[in-house]
N, C-alpha and C positions, 0 to 999 in steps of 0.2 A: 504493499500500500504505500502510495506516495503522498507527500503534503504538497501544498500550493507553493509553500517556501521554495524558491529556486534553488537553494543549497540543499534541502532535503530532497527535492525531486531530482536532482543529479546524483545524489549518494543512494537514495532509494532503499534504505534497510527495511525490509519487511519480512514476513514469513507465512502469512495466510492467503488463501484464495488464490493460489498460483504464483505469488510473489515470495521469494525466500531469499534470505541473505542480502547481500549487496547487489542488487540487480542480477541475482544468480536464481533461475527458476528450477524447482526440483524436478527429477527425473519421474516419469509415470510410474515407475516400479518402486519408488521410494528412494531410500539413501543408497549410494553405491556400496557395494560389497565386494571386498578383495577376493580375487579368484585367482587360478594358477596363470591365466592370461595377463591378468591385471593385478598383481600383489600389492600395487600401491595405491589402488583407489582410495579417494577420500570421501568422506559423506558429503553429498550434494545439498546446496542451500546454505552453507557456511563456509566460504572461502577463506575464513580465519581460523579455522579448525586446524589443529597441529596434525601432521601426518603421523598416525599411530603405527605405521609399517617403517619409518623412515630408520629406526634404530634397531629393527628386528635383525637377528642373526639367521638368515635363511639356511644356512648350512648346518646348523646345530639346532634348527627348529626352536629357538628361543621365543617366549612371548614377547608380543609387542610391548614396547615401553613408550608410553605417551610422555613427551617432554613438558616441563611445567610451563603453565600458560601465564604470561606476565604481560604487563602493560596494556590491559584490557580496559576499555571504558567501563566506568561505574556511574551510578546515580550521584555519588559525591563529587566525581569529576565534572558532570553536567551542572550540578548546582553551584560548584565553585566557579567555572567559567561563565555561567550565565550571571552570577553575581558580579563578576568582575567587570563584564560588558555592561551591564546596567549601571554599575556604579560608576564607570567612566561617563555614561550617557547623564547619568543625573548630576554629577559635578558639573560638567560642561554646560549643562542646561541652568543650574544655579548661577553660574559665573556669568554666563551671557543675559540671564535676567537681571543680574545686579549691575553689570558693566555696560549694557546696551539699553539706555533709556528709550521710552516710547512715548514721551511727550510731544506736543506739536513740533518743537524745533528739531527734534531728533528721529522720529519715527520712521522717516523715509530711509534714512542711513542705516538704522537699525534693521529695518524690513529688508532692505537689500543685502546686508550681511546674512541675514537669516536665510534668504532664498539661495544665495550664493553657497552657503554651508550646506543646504539641502541638495543642490545640485552636485557638490562634491561628494556627498554621503551617497547619493544615488550611484554615481560612477564606481565609487569604491564597492558599494554593495554588489553590482554587477560584477565587478572585476572577481572579487571573492566568490560569488556564486559560480563561476565557470573555471575556477581553479580546481585542480584534482585534489589538492592538498590544503588544509585549513592553514591559514596565516594570521596568527595571534595578533601581530603588530597591525595587519591590515583591518582585522575585525574591531580592535580597539579603537583604531584611527576613524573608522567609520561612525563607531557609537560616539566619538568626540564631536565629529562635524553634525551628526544628527542631533546631538544634544544642543548644539548651538542653536539650530533651526528650532527646535521644540522650545527652547527657553524664550526665544523671541516671540514665537507665536503665542505660546501661553501667557507671556507678560502682556502683549497686545489685548488678548482676549480678556485676561484678567483685569487688567487696569482701565480698558476704554469700553468694554462691553457689558461683562458680568463678573463683579467682585467674588473671588473665591472660586472662579470656574476651574482653574488649574488644579486646585486640591480636589474639588468634585470628580474631575475626570480621572484623576490618579485613584481615588476611592473606588470609581465605577470600574476602571480596568482591574484593580486588585480583586474586586468581587467576581468579576468575570472569570479570572484566572483560578481562583479558589474554587469557584462554583463548577467550572469544567473539570478540574482536577478530581474534585470528590465525585462527580457523576461518573467520569471515566473509572476510577478506581472501584467504585460500587457496581460497575457494569451497566449502569442506566444508558451510558452511550456505546453503541456497538460499531466499532470502526470496521467496515468491510467493504466489499466492491461497491455495494449499492450507495453505502454513506459516501464514499469518495467519489463516485460519478455524480450524485447530486450535488455535492459541495462544489466540485469544479465546473459544472455546468452553472449554477447559480453564480458563482464568481466571475465567470466569463462574460455572462450576461450583464452583472453589475459593472464590471469594468468597462464593457463596451458602451453601456448607457451613460456612464460618467465621462468617457472620452467623447461621445458625441455631445453631451451637455457642455464640455469645455469647448468644443469647436464652435457651438452656436454662441457661447459667451464670448469668444475671441473674436469672431468675425461679425457678430450681431449685436453685440453690447449687452449690458445689463447681467442678469442671471442665466442666460441661456434659455434652456427648456424649463428652469424651475426645479430640477432635481435635488439642488443644494442649497434652497432657501425656502422660507415659508414651510407650511404643513407638509408639502411633498418632500421637502428636505429633512424634516424630522423622521418621516417615515422610511426614507433612504437611509438615514443615519442609523435608525434602529436595525434595519436589513444588514448594514455594514457591521454592526457590532455582533448580530447573530452570526454572520459568516466568519468574523474573527474568533468567536468562540469555537464554531466548527473546524476551523484552521488550528486551534489550539489543541482539539482532540487529535487531529491527524499528527500534529507535533509529538504529542505525547506517545502516540502509537510508534512514531518513529524511533523516540528515545527508547522506549520499552524494547522494540526488536533489535536495536542496535547493541544494547546491553546484553540481551538473550544470546545473540549471535557472536558475541565476542569481539566487537568492533575495536580497533585500536583506540588508545587513549586520546590521541589528537582529534578523533572525531567528535569528542566532547565539545571542541570549539565550534563545529558545525551546528551542533544542536544548539549551543548557546546564540549563535547567530540567527538561527532561524526562530527561536523563541522570541529574541528581541525585535526582529522584523514583525512578528505577529502582535506582540504587545504595543508596538508603536502604532500600528494599524488601529487597534482598539482603542487606543488613548486618543488619537486624532478623531476618530468618529464620535467619542463622547465629548470632546472639546467642540466638535462641530455642532452638534446638538444643542449643547448648553449655550453657544453663541447665538444660535436661530432663535432659541426660546427666550432669550434675554434681549434680543436686538429691538430697537425701536423702529425700524423699517416696518 
């Protein structure tokens, strides 16, 4: 099962419904079995499994000795990397909030810096998404630039549109994260092919509508088709949050399967990167809803 996050969709750790390991599909007959023709066959579905026959003394018929498995990703690794990534994002967001004022005299400059940081962050995110290996420096740099953007945007909404909007958006994001985690661990959310297909189809439709709305806004002026303002904007914001919650469920599945299949420890950085992308998505949708509800327009 693959997540919508570009990093997860490329890594693709999964194990159910025809997807196994890291983009490695299981054979119809189940795990491979060592035979006289192929005494070194490894179990399918887990490319990180150690070869149990590599140390076997075939001449004397000694039993296979599996080497110790080290350097595998654990949930602690994922938590620590995610905390580090979000920590950098939060620190830079706080600094940009404090150092980039959004009063009438400075809002244009601060907004320009925020948009510039967002563009740099987007480029870094795309570069990391298409790299075969995780780059902690690249991921943390992305978090820093993304934090600058979020700090400026949050300050604008909080100071000029709705007092306390940033904290409300943070609390809303934390509530969604906790709720989805509890529901996933309790088995109330079943991540399977049908769930994946529905989420991806809904996400594609949502993104296309937003792109069309943006085009109309750029070339026609105003709010485009109105998908991001007024009552319709609130509805689409709620849909965006629901999609973000579904993305979190897919991300949790990816992390769970990566740990189950013994992914290398560095894959924890990919997990942290993907979770950060999803949390930023949810936060921005909450911030958008709050700004719409408190707008005087």
